[in-house]
C-alpha positions, -999 to +999 in steps of 0.1 A: -534+250-908-507+228-906-517+201-881-487+197-852-489+166-833-474+170-796-465+141-780-455+144-742-441+107-729-456+102-694-450+069-671-451+060-634-426+084-614-424+111-640-420+148-628-458+163-628-443+197-640-426+189-670-452+171-683-486+199-675-457+229-679-454+222-719-493+212-719-502+245-706-482+268-727-492+252-760-529+255-746-527+291-736-512+294-774-548+287-786-568+310-765-543+337-774-544+329-810-571+342-833-565+314-857-565+277-846-528+268-839-530+232-853-516+215-821-525+184-808-512+176-776-512+139-764-503+123-733-487+091-747-479+057-725-469+022-726-507+014-713-541+035-709-535+030-667-537+060-648-497+071-645-486+080-608-466+109-613-435+125-586-464+146-568-487+115-566-513+130-588-527+106-612-527+114-651-549+093-675-527+088-707-545+099-740-530+073-760-505+045-764-474+041-779-487+015-802-513+037-811-494+063-825-486+037-854-488+055-887-492+090-875-462+117-882-449+133-845-443+172-849-427+174-815-415+149-789-410+162-755-397+138-730-399+145-692-377+128-666-381+116-633-352+112-603-350+089-574-328+099-537-303+075-527-272+081-504-253+099-529-283+126-535-306+129-564-304+107-593-322+104-629-342+075-633-342+061-670-370+035-678-354+016-706-391+009-724-388+046-728-355+049-740-366+024-767-399+042-778-382+076-780-352+060-798-377+048-825-402+077-829-372+105-830-362+097-866-398+109-881-405+137-854-395+172-868-380+184-833-374+165-801-372+181-763-363+166-732-376+187-702-355+184-669-336+151-662-357+139-697-321+147-710-311+115-694-331+094-717-324+112-751-285+103-737-295+070-735-313+069-768-282+082-787-299+111-798-272+134-780-237+118-789-213+145-801-239+175-791-239+201-764-272+194-740-279+209-704-304+193-679-312+200-642-280+210-623-288+182-598-281+153-625-252+169-645-229+152-631-244+119-634-251+129-673-215+139-679-201+105-665-224+081-677-226+096-713-186+112-720-200+113-757-221+141-745-210+178-740-228+184-707-234+222-699-257+223-663-259+268-668-283+274-697-319+271-689-322+255-723-300+244-753-311+238-793-288+216-812-305+214-845-338+197-841-329+188-805-337+204-775-324+201-738-342+220-711-331+225-674-351+217-643-386+221-634-400+257-644-372+260-674-399+237-690-419+270-698-393+287-714-385+257-733-420+251-745-424+291-751-389+290-774-408+261-793-439+285-797-419+313-810-403+290-834-441+281-847-456+314-845-431+343-836-419+359-809-450+383-803-470+351-799-446+336-772-450+369-753-483+369-755-486+337-735-454+346-716-479+374-703-506+348-693-484+328-672-471+360-656-436+353-666-426+387-672-390+371-675-391+354-705-358+343-702-332+339-731-315+301-733-286+314-722-297+324-692-282+309-659-304+283-643-294+297-610-279+333-593-246+338-588-256+334-551-263+302-554-239+288-576-221+267-550-241+251-521-208+248-498-175+265-497-148+273-471-156+304-444-123+320-465-145+317-499-177+327-482-163+358-468-150+369-503-184+363-519-199+386-494-173+409-498-179+408-537-214+409-531-215+445-510-190+462-532-200+454-568-193+487-580-157+486-566-127+475-580-123+441-572-088+428-591-075+391-584-046+413-564-070+430-541-094+400-536-062+376-528-045+404-505-079+403-483-078+366-481-042+366-475-032+343-503-012+346-536-031+358-569-024+319-581-035+304-546-067+324-550-072+314-587-068+280-576-092+279-546-121+295-565-114+269-595-115+240-568-144+258-544-166+273-573-156+263-605-148+295-621-120+323-619-120+350-597-128+375-628-151+351-641-167+350-608-172+390-603-180+396-636-210+372-631-224+388-601-222+420-614-242+409-649-269+396-621-266+430-603-272+448-634-305+427-645-319+432-617-313+476-621-325+468-656-355+448-649-364+475-620-353+506-627-347+533-653-314+545-650-290+553-678-271+520-692-238+544-681-252+546-645-259+507-642-225+504-657-209+525-631-226+510-602-219+474-612-184+480-613-180+478-647-171+510-657-183+518-690-215+511-715-190+490-736-178+465-706-211+460-697-223+453-731-199+428-736-204+409-703-239+407-710-233+393-744-209+373-730-233+360-703-267+361-717-262+363-753-285+397-755-273+435-750-282+451-719-310+475-743-323+442-755-328+426-720-342+458-702-370+458-732-380+424-728-375+422-692-384+454-677-411+454-650-432+491-660-419+519-633-449+539-628-442+573-636-451+585-599-421+570-587-395+578-614-373+604-598-365+638-613-329+629-622-339+595-638-362+616-660-340+642-667-312+613-678-340+598-702-324+611-734-292+593-725-306+558-722-298+534-745 
């Protein structure tokens, strides 16, 4: 059995779920495995005093950083903390934690930040020249304060060698499951996911939020177009057609989408279609051809290319991993008759 010491850094104001989520995943794995995992999870702080988390719940450290001297850390997990000011939510970076992370990281097999913990890794210089993610609400702050980091606010987690960065809150479970999969295989991680009632164990490239939540504010004209796209997803939604509906030129439409939504009209439509297709694959048993037609992709090849581009998986793989079982009694005769066509 390989001993794997997992250190979770804790400090006043730390997000509670960022601490307890990973710990729960590793604990559940122990329950699911027939042999000991070798995991030892320690909450480590500057002192042994109770730590007051963002939720007001107090947690007790298992050890201090000084007590780790001489011990080999297998996995270092760095949660984050935020504060709210006149400009909104901002990540809080504790210089003492940054220094501790900087000292521990070189001799640690892998380092993972949870949510805004990416700001700590960046401050420690661990993300220089790398692509990283964090909670979407502080992504702009991370990019502004650390231009040497390529910030991607969309994925739920990103791996760059031995450095992992995770998105907000519940994404800590996805990241922790990925760490488990690296150590013990995908099947073990899926067993833990079932215990967590996470039938949707999301791939790393899956977006942090749905297309409908991808912009919190936009003009009435764009809102009308977004509504039109959502309610006509299976129809032709070309740039000229959308531009004519908005009474602007093609070039103006592209400029408006870039300004207000940060993407192009074509990319937005593809994202919306992928989101609808995901729902159909998760909850139904239509053939891939039927899904492709209903979502406006037209062909299975086009659907597959969009899935690979957006999620990094094929539609068939996505369905196999995430489909909620469809009771036989609820399956329509037409769906049953199409079963031979299903990819």
